[in-house]
C-alpha positions in Angstrom: 104.3 94.1 125.3 106.1 94.8 122.0 104.4 92.7 119.4 100.7 92.5 118.6 99.2 90.1 121.1 96.8 87.4 120.1 95.5 88.9 116.9 96.0 85.8 114.7 94.1 83.3 116.7 91.3 85.6 117.7 90.8 86.9 114.1 91.0 83.6 112.4 88.9 81.7 114.9 85.2 82.1 114.6 83.9 79.1 116.5 83.0 79.7 120.1 85.4 78.6 122.8 83.0 75.9 123.9 82.7 74.3 120.4 86.1 72.7 120.4 89.3 72.2 122.5 91.8 75.0 122.2 95.4 74.0 121.4 98.2 75.4 123.5 99.1 78.2 121.1 95.5 79.4 120.7 95.0 79.3 124.5 98.1 81.4 125.1 97.1 84.0 122.5 93.5 84.2 123.9 94.8 84.6 127.4 97.2 87.4 126.3 94.3 89.2 124.7 92.2 88.9 127.8 95.0 90.1 130.0 95.2 93.3 127.9 91.5 93.9 128.5 91.6 92.9 132.2 92.6 96.4 133.3 89.9 98.9 134.3 91.7 101.8 132.8 92.0 100.1 129.4 88.4 99.1 129.4 87.4 102.7 130.2 89.6 104.0 127.5 88.1 101.6 125.0 84.6 102.6 126.0 85.4 106.4 125.9 86.9 106.1 122.4 84.1 103.9 121.1 81.5 106.3 122.5 83.3 109.5 121.2 81.7 111.5 118.5 82.8 110.1 115.2 84.1 106.9 116.9 87.5 108.4 117.5 89.2 110.4 120.3 92.4 112.4 120.7 94.8 111.3 123.4 94.7 114.9 124.7 91.0 114.4 125.6 91.4 111.2 127.5 93.7 112.1 130.5 91.2 114.2 132.4 88.1 111.9 132.2 90.3 108.9 133.0 91.9 110.7 136.0 95.4 109.5 135.2 98.5 111.2 134.1 99.4 111.7 130.4 102.2 109.1 130.5 100.0 106.6 132.1 97.2 107.1 129.6 99.8 106.9 126.7 101.1 103.6 128.1 97.6 102.1 128.3 96.8 103.3 124.8 100.0 101.8 123.4 99.2 98.5 125.0 95.7 98.5 123.4 97.2 99.5 120.0 99.9 96.7 120.3 97.2 94.2 121.0 95.1 95.3 118.0 92.2 96.7 119.9 92.9 100.3 118.8 94.4 102.0 115.8 96.4 105.2 116.1 96.7 108.0 113.6 99.1 110.9 114.2 97.7 114.3 113.3 100.1 117.0 113.9 101.1 117.0 117.5 98.4 114.6 118.7 97.5 111.0 118.3 93.9 110.0 117.5 92.6 106.6 118.4 89.8 104.4 116.9 88.5 101.1 118.2 89.1 98.1 116.1 85.5 96.8 116.3 86.2 93.7 114.2 88.9 92.7 116.7 86.5 93.0 119.6 83.7 91.2 117.7 86.1 88.3 117.0 87.0 88.1 120.6 83.4 88.3 121.6 82.5 85.5 119.2 85.1 83.3 120.8 83.4 83.8 124.2 79.9 83.3 122.9 78.4 80.2 124.6 
């Protein structure tokens, strides 16, 4: 996943999924966003970062609680950043991550019935 996935349709759309028919492009973008979140490791990373003190977490603190190797955690974090669910800030040797709450809220509003 190289480019940001699904951020345009999800951010611009505010009406629930059930209020109108999605066109093909919007359906593809929404499906791509949901695919990113359809991984237990990524969901756990999102929740760990969101629950962390100050709402941010260092990548160095995520490998042990997730029980995965550093390269695997880095991959999942990159996928979440590329999809717009996390932001990354480099501080010295480490990367710090913060949840993009607006992005999750926009996705949630689409799924609101």
